[in-house]
C-alpha positions in Angstrom: 0.0 66.9 -25.3 -1.8 63.7 -24.7 -1.0 60.5 -26.7 -3.6 61.2 -29.4 -2.3 64.7 -30.0 1.3 63.5 -30.1 0.3 60.9 -32.7 -1.5 63.4 -34.9 1.6 65.7 -34.8 3.8 62.7 -35.7 1.5 61.8 -38.5 1.8 65.3 -40.0 5.6 65.2 -39.7 5.8 61.8 -41.4 3.4 63.0 -44.1 5.9 65.8 -45.0 8.4 63.1 -46.0 5.9 61.0 -47.9 5.0 58.4 -45.2 1.4 57.5 -44.3 1.6 56.3 -40.7 -2.0 55.1 -40.6 -1.2 52.8 -43.5 2.0 51.6 -41.9 0.2 50.7 -38.7 -2.6 48.9 -40.6 -0.1 46.9 -42.6 2.0 45.8 -39.6 -1.1 44.4 -37.9 -1.3 41.8 -40.7 2.3 40.6 -40.7 2.7 37.2 -39.0 5.9 36.6 -36.9 6.6 33.2 -35.4 7.3 33.1 -31.6 9.6 30.3 -30.6 8.5 28.0 -27.8 12.0 27.1 -26.7 12.8 30.4 -25.0 10.5 29.3 -22.2 12.4 26.2 -21.1 16.0 26.7 -22.4 15.5 24.4 -25.4 15.0 21.3 -23.3 11.6 20.0 -24.6 9.6 17.2 -23.2 10.9 14.0 -24.8 14.2 13.5 -23.0 15.8 14.0 -19.6 19.4 14.6 -20.9 21.3 17.8 -21.4 21.1 20.2 -24.4 23.6 19.0 -27.0 24.4 19.5 -30.7 26.7 22.6 -30.8 24.3 24.9 -28.9 24.0 25.8 -25.3 22.0 28.0 -23.0 23.6 30.0 -20.2 22.1 31.2 -17.0 19.8 29.8 -14.3 17.1 32.3 -13.7 14.3 30.9 -11.6 10.9 29.8 -13.0 11.8 27.7 -16.0 8.8 25.9 -17.5 8.9 22.2 -16.7 5.8 20.9 -18.3 3.7 21.6 -21.4 1.1 23.3 -19.3 3.6 25.6 -17.7 5.2 26.5 -21.0 1.8 27.3 -22.5 0.9 29.4 -19.5 4.1 31.4 -19.7 3.7 31.9 -23.5 0.2 33.1 -22.9 1.5 35.7 -20.4 4.0 36.9 -23.0 1.4 37.0 -25.8 -0.8 39.3 -23.9 2.0 41.9 -23.8 2.8 41.8 -27.5 1.2 43.8 -30.3 0.8 42.3 -33.8 0.0 39.0 -35.4 1.7 35.8 -34.1 2.5 32.3 -35.2 3.8 29.6 -33.0 7.1 27.9 -33.7 7.7 24.4 -32.3 10.5 22.0 -32.1 9.7 18.3 -32.4 11.1 17.7 -28.9 8.1 19.5 -27.6 5.7 16.6 -28.4 3.2 16.0 -25.6 2.8 12.4 -24.7 0.0 10.8 -22.6 1.2 8.8 -19.7 2.6 5.4 -20.8 2.4 6.3 -24.5 5.9 7.7 -25.3 7.3 7.1 -28.7 10.8 7.9 -30.1 11.4 10.7 -32.5 11.2 8.5 -35.6 7.7 7.5 -34.6 6.1 10.8 -33.6 2.8 11.8 -35.2 0.1 14.5 -35.3 -1.5 13.0 -32.2 1.5 14.1 -30.1 0.9 17.7 -31.0 -2.8 17.9 -30.7 -2.6 20.0 -27.5 -0.4 22.5 -29.4 -2.8 22.7 -32.2 -5.7 23.4 -29.8 -3.5 26.1 -28.2 -2.8 27.7 -31.5 -6.3 27.6 -32.9 -7.8 29.2 -29.8 -5.4 32.1 -30.4 -5.8 32.2 -34.2 -2.2 31.3 -34.7 -0.5 29.2 -37.4 2.3 26.8 -36.5 5.8 26.5 -37.8 7.9 23.4 -37.1 11.5 22.2 -36.7 12.7 18.6 -36.6 15.0 18.2 -33.5 18.3 16.7 -34.6 20.0 17.2 -31.3 19.8 16.3 -27.5 19.1 12.6 -28.1 20.9 9.4 -27.4 20.6 8.4 -31.1 23.0 11.2 -32.0 26.0 9.0 -32.7 29.5 10.6 -32.3 27.8 14.0 -32.7 26.2 13.1 -36.1 22.7 12.6 -37.3 21.9 13.0 -41.0 25.5 12.8 -42.0 26.4 9.8 -40.0 28.3 7.0 -41.8 26.4 4.6 -39.6 23.3 3.8 -41.8 21.1 2.7 -38.9 21.7 6.1 -37.2 21.1 8.0 -40.4 17.9 6.0 -41.1 16.5 6.9 -37.7 17.0 10.6 -38.3 15.7 10.4 -41.9 12.5 8.7 -40.5 12.3 11.5 -37.9 12.4 14.1 -40.7 9.7 12.3 -42.7 7.5 12.2 -39.6 8.0 16.0 -39.2 6.8 16.5 -42.8 3.6 14.7 -42.0 3.2 16.7 -38.8 3.8 20.0 -40.6 1.0 19.2 -43.1 -1.3 18.4 -40.1 -0.5 21.8 -38.6 -1.2 23.6 -41.9 -4.5 21.8 -42.5 -5.7 22.4 -38.9 -4.7 26.1 -38.6 -5.4 27.1 -42.2 -1.9 28.6 -42.5 1.2 27.3 -44.3 3.7 25.6 -42.0 7.4 26.5 -42.4 9.4 23.3 -41.6 13.0 24.0 -41.0 15.9 21.4 -41.3 19.0 22.3 -39.3 21.6 19.9 -38.0 24.7 20.5 -35.8 26.7 17.7 -37.5 30.4 18.5 -37.7 33.8 18.0 -36.2 35.7 19.7 -33.4 39.0 19.4 -35.2 40.2 19.3 -38.9 38.3 16.5 -40.8 39.9 14.2 -43.3 36.8 14.1 -45.5 34.7 17.2 -46.0 32.7 16.0 -49.0 31.5 12.6 -47.7 29.4 14.0 -44.8 27.8 16.5 -47.1 26.9 13.9 -49.7 25.2 11.9 -47.0 23.5 15.0 -45.8 22.3 15.8 -49.3 20.9 12.2 -49.7 19.3 12.4 -46.3 17.4 15.6 -47.0 16.3 14.2 -50.4 14.9 11.2 -48.7 13.1 13.3 -46.1 11.6 15.5 -48.9 10.5 12.3 -50.8 7.7 12.0 -48.2 4.5 13.2 -50.0 3.2 16.6 -48.9 1.2 19.5 -50.3 3.7 22.2 -51.3 1.1 24.9 -50.8 0.8 23.8 -47.1 4.4 22.8 -46.1 7.4 25.0 -46.8 10.6 23.0 -46.2 13.7 25.0 -45.4 17.4 24.3 -45.1 19.3 26.3 -42.5 23.1 26.8 -42.5 25.6 27.5 -39.7 29.3 28.4 -39.6 30.2 26.4 -36.4 29.0 25.5 -33.0 30.3 24.4 -29.6 32.2 21.2 -30.2 32.1 21.5 -34.0 34.4 24.5 -34.4 36.4 23.2 -37.4 33.7 21.9 -39.7 29.9 21.9 -40.1 28.3 19.9 -42.9 25.5 22.3 -43.3 27.5 25.3 -44.4 26.0 28.4 -46.1 27.2 27.2 -49.5 25.6 23.7 -48.9 22.3 25.1 -47.7 21.9 27.7 -50.5 22.9 25.2 -53.2 20.6 22.5 -51.9 17.6 24.9 -51.7 18.3 26.3 -55.2 18.4 22.8 -56.8 15.6 21.1 -54.8 12.8 23.6 -54.7 12.8 24.4 -51.0 13.6 27.6 -49.1 16.9 28.8 -47.7 16.7 29.8 -44.1 19.1 32.4 -42.8 19.7 32.8 -39.0 21.6 36.0 -38.5 23.7 34.4 -35.8 24.9 31.7 -38.2 27.5 33.7 -40.1 30.9 35.2 -39.5 30.7 38.3 -37.3 31.3 40.7 -40.1 28.7 39.2 -42.4 25.3 41.0 -42.4 22.1 39.1 -43.2 20.5 42.5 -44.0 22.7 42.5 -47.1 22.0 38.8 -47.9 18.2 39.3 -47.9 18.0 41.3 -51.2 20.6 39.1 -52.8 18.6 35.9 -52.2 15.3 37.6 -53.2 16.8 38.1 -56.6 16.7 34.3 -57.1 14.4 32.6 -54.6 10.6 33.1 -54.7 10.5 32.8 -50.9 13.0 32.8 -48.1 12.9 32.3 -44.4 14.6 34.0 -41.4 15.5 33.1 -37.9 16.0 36.5 -36.1 18.3 36.6 -33.2 21.1 38.8 -31.8 24.6 37.3 -32.0 27.3 38.7 -29.8 30.7 37.6 -31.1 29.1 34.4 -32.4 25.7 32.6 -32.5 25.0 33.4 -28.8 21.3 33.9 -29.4 20.8 37.0 -27.2 17.4 38.5 -27.0 16.6 40.6 -30.1 16.8 44.3 -29.6 15.9 47.4 -31.7 19.5 47.7 -32.8 21.1 48.6 -36.1 21.2 45.2 -37.8 17.7 44.3 -36.6 16.4 47.6 -38.2 18.4 47.0 -41.4 17.0 43.5 -41.8 13.4 44.8 -41.5 14.2 47.6 -43.9 15.4 45.2 -46.6 12.2 43.2 -46.3 10.1 46.3 -46.7 12.3 47.9 -49.4 12.2 44.8 -51.5 8.4 44.6 -51.2 8.9 41.1 -49.9 6.5 40.8 -47.0 4.7 38.0 -48.8 7.9 36.3 -49.7 9.8 36.2 -46.3 8.8 34.0 -43.4 9.9 35.6 -40.2 10.6 33.8 -36.9 12.4 34.7 -33.7 15.1 32.4 -32.4 17.0 33.1 -29.2 17.2 31.6 -25.7 18.5 33.5 -22.6 18.3 31.7 -19.3 20.0 34.5 -17.4 16.9 36.8 -17.3 13.2 36.5 -16.8 12.2 34.2 -19.7 8.7 35.7 -20.2 10.2 39.2 -20.4 12.8 37.9 -22.9 10.0 36.7 -25.2 8.3 40.0 -24.8 11.3 42.3 -25.4 12.4 40.3 -28.5 9.0 40.2 -30.2 8.3 43.9 -29.5 11.8 44.8 -30.8 11.1 43.1 -34.1 7.7 44.8 -34.3 9.4 48.1 -33.8 11.9 47.3 -36.6 9.1 46.4 -39.0 7.1 49.5 -38.1 10.2 51.7 -38.4 10.8 50.2 -41.9 7.2 50.8 -42.9 7.7 54.5 -41.8 10.8 55.0 -43.9 10.4 56.9 -47.2 12.0 54.1 -49.2 10.9 55.3 -52.6 12.3 58.7 -52.1 15.6 57.3 -50.8 15.9 54.9 -53.8 15.3 57.9 -56.1 18.2 59.8 -54.6 20.5 56.8 -55.0 19.5 56.2 -58.6 20.1 59.9 -59.4 23.5 59.7 -57.7 22.5 62.4 -55.2 24.6 60.6 -52.5 25.3 63.6 -50.3 21.6 64.4 -50.1 20.8 60.7 -49.5 23.1 60.6 -46.5 21.6 63.8 -45.1 18.0 62.6 -45.6 18.8 59.1 -44.1 20.1 60.9 -41.0 17.1 63.2 -40.7 14.7 60.3 -41.0 16.3 58.8 -37.8 15.0 61.7 -35.8 11.4 61.5 -37.0 9.0 61.0 -34.1 8.8 57.3 -34.4 8.0 56.7 -30.7 4.7 58.4 -31.0 3.8 56.1 -34.0 4.8 53.1 -31.9 2.6 54.2 -29.0 -0.4 54.6 -31.4 0.3 51.1 -32.8 0.4 49.6 -29.3 -2.8 51.5 -28.3 -4.7 50.1 -31.3 -3.4 46.6 -30.5 -4.5 46.9 -26.8 -1.1 46.6 -25.2 1.1 49.0 -23.2 3.7 50.9 -25.3 6.4 51.5 -22.6 8.4 48.9 -20.9 7.8 50.5 -17.5 4.0 49.9 -18.1 4.1 46.2 -19.1 7.1 45.2 -16.9 4.9 45.5 -13.8 2.8 42.7 -15.1 6.0 40.6 -15.6 7.1 41.3 -12.0 3.7 40.3 -10.6 3.7 37.1 -12.7 7.2 36.2 -11.5 6.2 36.6 -7.9 2.9 34.8 -8.2 3.8 32.0 -10.6 7.4 31.6 -11.6 9.1 31.8 -8.1 6.7 29.1 -6.8 7.9 26.5 -9.2 
């Protein structure tokens, strides 16, 4: 059978279990997913020459890392051409683009330093999400930013956060799409602290000051992201899950869950429906932790599929802001972008092709044996043929062997010459 015949056969098979694959494909085409710029240059950015710091690190030294805004945009364009679906752009503040001789520090950045990114996004019909960069900077004092007991240091970073609020609103107005602005800090301590509450009270006050900056709540979606620990802050992080959830609940902003920011046995797929019971909207950073927050490239694995299923099962596509967040310097960076984005697309399509209502009915009627059997049968439905049809309609190759030749050619002609 050819591809069209295989899809028609798969469509009939899915119809037998109550799934309309045409509808699933059409729905997926309209779901925006943010693609993170920092995979292309190992989270370095353009506003400093120092190392990556702040409880995170990138491992590997694969050739061809982007060194300039132009190279980063070129690489991202190559990846975008190989991805099906609707994209947004996710930026960190450290990716500001400065004209020669016009550098400003992070507390003074403004919309003009991101005009080239706005032009890039608008040409590709992409919205922009944004992240203040509270790491990799000489004003990080003793490893602290928004929690610092040094008021001059803390004020610098509060002013940075306020500047990012203004830039986020600029992004939203220019692109016509809301901007999700995520606050994450790596502040913490390597060993057992003597005061756990004090840093959190300073953090609370700092975020409150940042959010006092006027902004249109329909355009800017502030988030607070938590983390268990990081390199160099193994014993204590101020922005714990309890802190972030409580702050978001009491201050009208969104909680952001990164599925690498929890203990290894905690599943964000289970947390998604729990939060949706209370929050109108939530945000996700989707990664693949191995042992800890290692930010491996997202794969079409069990937890990735379960996270997508919960978003679909909860009818929450309009309530969950989805963004990828990983950085692997040990493999081709353009391929890493491509594999991760396509894996999340597969997970969403798989969730849309799951007979969720029928499965819920079996659970509610306590037909648990039948539920287990049906869930196992669904796994063997001809999903690959539906994926191929989705990719065909989006104008991209379905199989890795087809698009990887493009990556190899790009590496030879562009990346290896840097």
